Every structure is written in C-alpha cells, then in structure tokens.
C-alpha positions in Angstrom: 4.0 14.2 -3.0 0.8 13.2 -0.6 0.1 9.6 0.3 -3.6 10.5 -1.2 -2.4 10.5 -4.9 -1.7 7.4 -4.0 -5.0 6.1 -2.7 -6.2 7.7 -6.0 -4.2 5.5 -8.0 -6.0 1.9 -6.5 -9.2 4.0 -5.7 -8.4 4.2 -10.0 -7.2 0.0 -9.9 -10.2 -1.8 -7.8 -13.1 0.8 -10.2 -11.8 -1.2 -12.7 
C-alpha cells in the first residue's frame, strides 16, 4: 500500500 493512495483519497474529499 502506498501513501500516495491516501493523497488521492484526500484529494477526492478536497474536490467536494
């Protein structure tokens, strides 16, 4: 599991 995956998730929340 990569930390970048979390970055993508956080990015999704920020896009809301």
